[in-house]
RODO-2510 file (C-alpha; in nm, 4 decimals, decimal comma):
residues 263
     n   res          X          Y          Z
     1     m     1,4850    -0,4625     1,4233
     2     s     1,1131    -0,4267     1,4729
     3     s     0,9145    -0,7457     1,5163
     4     l     0,6725    -0,6065     1,2572
     5     i     0,7591    -0,3678     0,9755
     6     v     0,4613    -0,2040     0,8090
     7     d     0,4915     0,0219     0,5050
     8     g     0,2060     0,2687     0,5433
     9     h     0,1980     0,4076     0,1884
    10     t     0,2170     0,1980    -0,1281
    11     h     0,0311     0,1978    -0,4578
    12     v    -0,0757    -0,1181    -0,6380
    13     y    -0,3157    -0,1682    -0,9246
    14     p    -0,4748    -0,4564    -1,1132
    15     d    -0,2205    -0,6014    -1,3529
    16     s    -0,4263    -0,4896    -1,6522
    17     v    -0,4043    -0,1190    -1,5648
    18     a    -0,0827    -0,0912    -1,3610
    19     r     0,1372     0,0263    -1,6489
    20     k    -0,1068     0,3048    -1,7437
    21     a    -0,1608     0,4059    -1,3809
    22     i     0,2111     0,4333    -1,3050
    23     a     0,2662     0,6326    -1,6244
    24     g     0,0450     0,9026    -1,4747
    25     s     0,2712     0,9461    -1,1713
    26     p     0,5118     1,2418    -1,1495
    27     a     0,7577     1,2145    -1,4357
    28     d     1,0540     1,3338    -1,2300
    29     l     1,0466     1,0330    -0,9991
    30     k     1,2173     0,7013    -1,0659
    31     r     1,0058     0,3867    -1,0377
    32     f     1,1112     0,1023    -0,8052
    33     g     0,8585    -0,1476    -0,9408
    34     d     0,5731    -0,1690    -1,1888
    35     g     0,2771    -0,1118    -0,9590
    36     t     0,1554    -0,4710    -0,9613
    37     v     0,0912    -0,6898    -0,6575
    38     g     0,3624    -0,9298    -0,7733
    39     s     0,6204    -0,6530    -0,7974
    40     l     0,5359    -0,5145    -0,4524
    41     t     0,5521    -0,8661    -0,3055
    42     e     0,9091    -0,9043    -0,4333
    43     v     1,0115    -0,5605    -0,3051
    44     m     0,8630    -0,6305     0,0389
    45     a     1,0537    -0,9586     0,0662
    46     a     1,3808    -0,7894    -0,0278
    47     a     1,3247    -0,5056     0,2209
    48     g     1,1977    -0,7178     0,5101
    49     v     0,8542    -0,5515     0,5107
    50     d     0,5835    -0,7670     0,6684
    51     r     0,2731    -0,5761     0,5631
    52     s     0,2031    -0,2927     0,3207
    53     v    -0,0880    -0,0526     0,3276
    54     c    -0,2083    -0,0363    -0,0332
    55     l    -0,3885     0,2824    -0,1285
    56     g    -0,6661     0,2762    -0,3845
    57     v    -0,7749     0,6138    -0,5188
    58     a    -1,0649     0,6727    -0,7584
    59     n    -1,0531     0,9928    -0,9609
    60     t    -1,4281     0,9921    -1,0339
    61     p    -1,7305     0,8869    -0,8244
    62     d    -1,8255     0,6028    -1,0589
    63     r    -1,4871     0,4355    -1,0038
    64     v    -1,4972     0,4345    -0,6233
    65     d    -1,6586     0,0947    -0,5797
    66     n    -1,4247    -0,0741    -0,8280
    67     a    -1,1230     0,0730    -0,6490
    68     n    -1,2604    -0,0471    -0,3166
    69     r    -1,3364    -0,3930    -0,4522
    70     f    -0,9745    -0,4313    -0,5674
    71     a    -0,8349    -0,3022    -0,2374
    72     g    -1,0577    -0,5438    -0,0505
    73     s    -0,9408    -0,8382    -0,2630
    74     l    -0,5754    -0,8101    -0,1579
    75     d    -0,4292    -1,0890     0,0574
    76     p    -0,4629    -0,9685     0,4198
    77     a    -0,1634    -1,1757     0,5231
    78     h     0,0593    -0,9294     0,3356
    79     f    -0,1495    -0,6237     0,2515
    80     v    -0,3869    -0,3796     0,4188
    81     g    -0,6291    -0,2425     0,1638
    82     f    -0,7304     0,1215     0,1857
    83     g    -1,0003     0,2261    -0,0547
    84     s    -1,1356     0,5499    -0,1909
    85     v    -1,4039     0,8041    -0,1106
    86     h    -1,5200     1,0895    -0,3318
    87     p    -1,7246     1,4022    -0,2601
    88     g    -1,9310     1,3254    -0,5691
    89     l    -2,0909     1,0450    -0,3661
    90     s    -2,2975     1,0915    -0,0522
    91     p    -2,1351     1,0179     0,2835
    92     e    -2,3639     0,7156     0,3136
    93     e    -2,2530     0,5792    -0,0247
    94     n    -1,8853     0,6294     0,0545
    95     v    -1,9049     0,4559     0,3918
    96     a    -2,1233     0,1730     0,2590
    97     s    -1,8633     0,0900    -0,0079
    98     l    -1,5789     0,0819     0,2460
    99     r    -1,7844    -0,1495     0,4674
   100     a    -1,8916    -0,3748     0,1815
   101     h    -1,5317    -0,4483     0,0864
   102     g    -1,3976    -0,4896     0,4398
   103     l    -1,1605    -0,1923     0,4288
   104     k    -0,9944    -0,0188     0,7220
   105     g    -0,9949     0,3244     0,5624
   106     a    -0,9526     0,5373     0,2526
   107     k    -0,6957     0,7527     0,0749
   108     v    -0,7742     1,1067    -0,0356
   109     h    -0,5518     1,2701    -0,2992
   110     p    -0,6802     1,6173    -0,3953
   111     m    -0,4747     1,6533    -0,7148
   112     f    -0,5593     1,3125    -0,8584
   113     q    -0,9242     1,3396    -0,7538
   114     d    -0,9586     1,7077    -0,8507
   115     l    -1,0943     1,8187    -0,5141
   116     r    -1,0061     2,0457    -0,2234
   117     l    -0,9536     1,9450     0,1381
   118     d    -1,1907     2,2205     0,2472
   119     d    -1,4798     2,0883     0,0332
   120     p    -1,7861     2,0688     0,2664
   121     r    -1,8988     1,7496     0,0882
   122     l    -1,5686     1,5836     0,1738
   123     h    -1,6008     1,7000     0,5326
   124     a    -1,9433     1,5359     0,5524
   125     t    -1,7830     1,2054     0,4519
   126     f    -1,5048     1,2526     0,7083
   127     d    -1,7735     1,3002     0,9716
   128     a    -1,9403     0,9746     0,8620
   129     m    -1,6062     0,7903     0,8740
   130     s    -1,5174     0,9141     1,2226
   131     g    -1,4781     0,6404     1,4800
   132     e    -1,4905     0,3613     1,2226
   133     f    -1,2413     0,4266     0,9433
   134     a    -0,9013     0,5888     0,9088
   135     v    -0,8177     0,8304     0,6291
   136     i    -0,4784     0,8838     0,4660
   137     i    -0,4538     1,2297     0,3113
   138     h    -0,2006     1,3650     0,0645
   139     v    -0,0800     1,7022     0,1896
   140     g     0,1446     1,9439     0,0042
   141     a     0,2850     1,9512    -0,3469
   142     a     0,2567     1,6898    -0,6215
   143     g     0,4639     1,7148    -0,9357
   144     t     0,4529     2,0797    -1,0447
   145     d     0,1375     2,1515    -0,8412
   146     p     0,2344     2,3375    -0,5203
   147     g    -0,0630     2,1917    -0,3345
   148     e    -0,2808     2,4921    -0,2544
   149     r    -0,5862     2,2645    -0,2518
   150     c    -0,4297     2,0432     0,0153
   151     s    -0,2170     2,2732     0,2275
   152     p    -0,0865     2,1973     0,5752
   153     a    -0,3320     2,4557     0,7131
   154     m    -0,6259     2,2737     0,5507
   155     l    -0,5078     1,9457     0,7031
   156     a    -0,4764     2,1088     1,0463
   157     d    -0,8345     2,2339     1,0152
   158     i    -0,9588     1,8800     0,9445
   159     v    -0,7768     1,7452     1,2502
   160     r    -0,9431     2,0080     1,4693
   161     r    -1,2895     1,9624     1,3161
   162     f    -1,2992     1,5830     1,3408
   163     p    -1,1299     1,4723     1,6645
   164     r    -1,2717     1,1168     1,6345
   165     l    -1,1338     1,0649     1,2840
   166     d    -0,8051     0,8728     1,2623
   167     v    -0,6025     1,0813     1,0160
   168     i    -0,2650     0,9942     0,8663
   169     a    -0,1115     1,2958     0,6921
   170     c     0,1247     1,1987     0,4128
   171     h     0,4743     1,3432     0,3813
   172     f     0,5012     1,4747     0,7404
   173     g     0,1942     1,6880     0,6706
   174     g     0,3336     1,8824     0,3766
   175     y     0,5306     1,7462     0,0794
   176     r     0,7877     2,0068    -0,0242
   177     r     0,6267     2,2346     0,2369
   178     l     0,8003     2,0914     0,5410
   179     d     0,8707     2,4174     0,7254
   180     e     0,5052     2,5125     0,6890
   181     a     0,4006     2,1681     0,8128
   182     i     0,6308     2,1997     1,1144
   183     e     0,4495     2,5200     1,2095
   184     t     0,0914     2,4045     1,1467
   185     v     0,0702     2,0230     1,1624
   186     i     0,3558     1,8842     1,3718
   187     g     0,2385     1,8555     1,7320
   188     l    -0,1301     1,8145     1,6503
   189     p    -0,3133     1,4887     1,7391
   190     v    -0,2619     1,3387     1,3939
   191     y    -0,0429     1,0636     1,2530
   192     v     0,2149     1,1681     0,9951
   193     d     0,3914     0,9392     0,7516
   194     t     0,7576     0,9528     0,6533
   195     s     0,7191     0,9252     0,2757
   196     w     0,9295     1,1776     0,0863
   197     p     0,9959     1,0683    -0,2727
   198     p     1,2457     1,0027    -0,4067
   199     s     1,3751     0,9384    -0,0551
   200     l     1,3581     1,0550     0,3027
   201     g     1,7348     1,0569     0,2673
   202     t     1,7123     1,3816     0,0682
   203     l     1,6216     1,5647     0,3914
   204     e     1,8712     1,6561     0,6631
   205     p     1,8649     1,3682     0,9175
   206     a     1,8893     1,5998     1,2181
   207     k     1,5879     1,7949     1,0949
   208     v     1,3840     1,4779     1,0408
   209     r     1,4743     1,3498     1,3873
   210     a     1,3764     1,6857     1,5397
   211     v     1,0394     1,6738     1,3606
   212     i     0,9726     1,3207     1,4872
   213     e     1,0695     1,4111     1,8433
   214     k     0,8555     1,7277     1,8378
   215     h     0,5538     1,5431     1,7014
   216     g     0,5960     1,2358     1,9185
   217     p     0,7375     0,9092     1,7789
   218     e     0,4136     0,7330     1,8761
   219     r     0,2327     0,9262     1,5994
   220     v     0,4834     0,8809     1,3153
   221     v     0,4518     0,5927     1,0694
   222     f     0,7006     0,4555     0,8186
   223     a     0,5866     0,4970     0,4607
   224     s     0,7727     0,4637     0,1324
   225     d     0,5246     0,5781    -0,1367
   226     w     0,6297     0,2760    -0,3435
   227     p     0,6872     0,2514    -0,6372
   228     m     0,8142     0,6112    -0,6189
   229     a     1,0702     0,5138    -0,3530
   230     d     1,2474     0,1982    -0,2380
   231     p     1,1140     0,0644     0,0962
   232     g     1,4441    -0,1032     0,1811
   233     a     1,6389     0,2199     0,1370
   234     e     1,3794     0,4143     0,3392
   235     i     1,4054     0,1689     0,6287
   236     e     1,7823     0,2201     0,6331
   237     v     1,7319     0,5980     0,6465
   238     i     1,5015     0,5612     0,9471
   239     h     1,7536     0,3376     1,1229
   240     g     2,0128     0,6084     1,0658
   241     l     1,8146     0,8926     1,2237
   242     g     1,9502     0,8282     1,5717
   243     l     1,6164     0,7502     1,7364
   244     s     1,6070     0,5070     2,0271
   245     d     1,5476     0,1416     1,9406
   246     s     1,1990     0,1535     2,0928
   247     d     1,1033     0,4669     1,8985
   248     t     1,2427     0,3187     1,5786
   249     d     1,0267     0,0092     1,6333
   250     l     0,7185     0,2265     1,6833
   251     v     0,7815     0,4184     1,3627
   252     l     0,8660     0,1136     1,1511
   253     g     0,5569    -0,0833     1,2444
   254     g     0,4349    -0,0593     1,6005
   255     n     0,2248     0,2510     1,5504
   256     l     0,0408     0,1258     1,2437
   257     a    -0,0058    -0,2172     1,3979
   258     r    -0,1777    -0,0480     1,6915
   259     l    -0,3811     0,1966     1,4850
   260     l    -0,5036    -0,0598     1,2303
   261     d    -0,5238    -0,3537     1,4718
   262     l    -0,2771    -0,5692     1,2792
   263     a    -0,1791    -0,9054     1,4186
***
């Protein structure tokens, strides 16, 4: 087992809004918690997860600072808060909010935020974040949306344009568009996460292992997408992929600990 297990993709909300926020998630996915900090804490303990990256996403510019304030308030002994940026704010405003709340990066979700990955305003913020903050980007489908506004090709373009930006591409670089991601994202200098609701176990293990080996295990990070998947079950899937013990340790926590400078 890894000395540190880090879940790179979870969603938590203030208790007062968690129920409403989770209700807006894809209806076809089972929930493995209620989206509150208390619920995630219990799930982490049961799964043996040491730290969880908690992704705050604001769907409008006026909600960015509130999302970042909440992400920054989470207990750093257990959680790593990632905030939000929005192209409706200037690059300076986006970066200032991340700094003010002590965050290590931001999550971008084109469907939820009603934006495109090729928006020049978003690219200006990525440029401002480069060298200081990481960005976690949803790539591929979401619900019934096939993800044309956040395609693997768009993600690949961002990686090439901003070589100093630490990018983590969700869902191996293309949710429900894995073959496309293998052609356009896998092998690029970008981190990819393993989240695949309802479970990574729905994919052929040999194919997943081949993707990880092609990309390089040192750039793959464990991620559950809780509460849309169960972290404990996802860890078991990763253990069953047939990777070496050292590569498994990198994926389950070593890579994110290095990237985000986690003790």
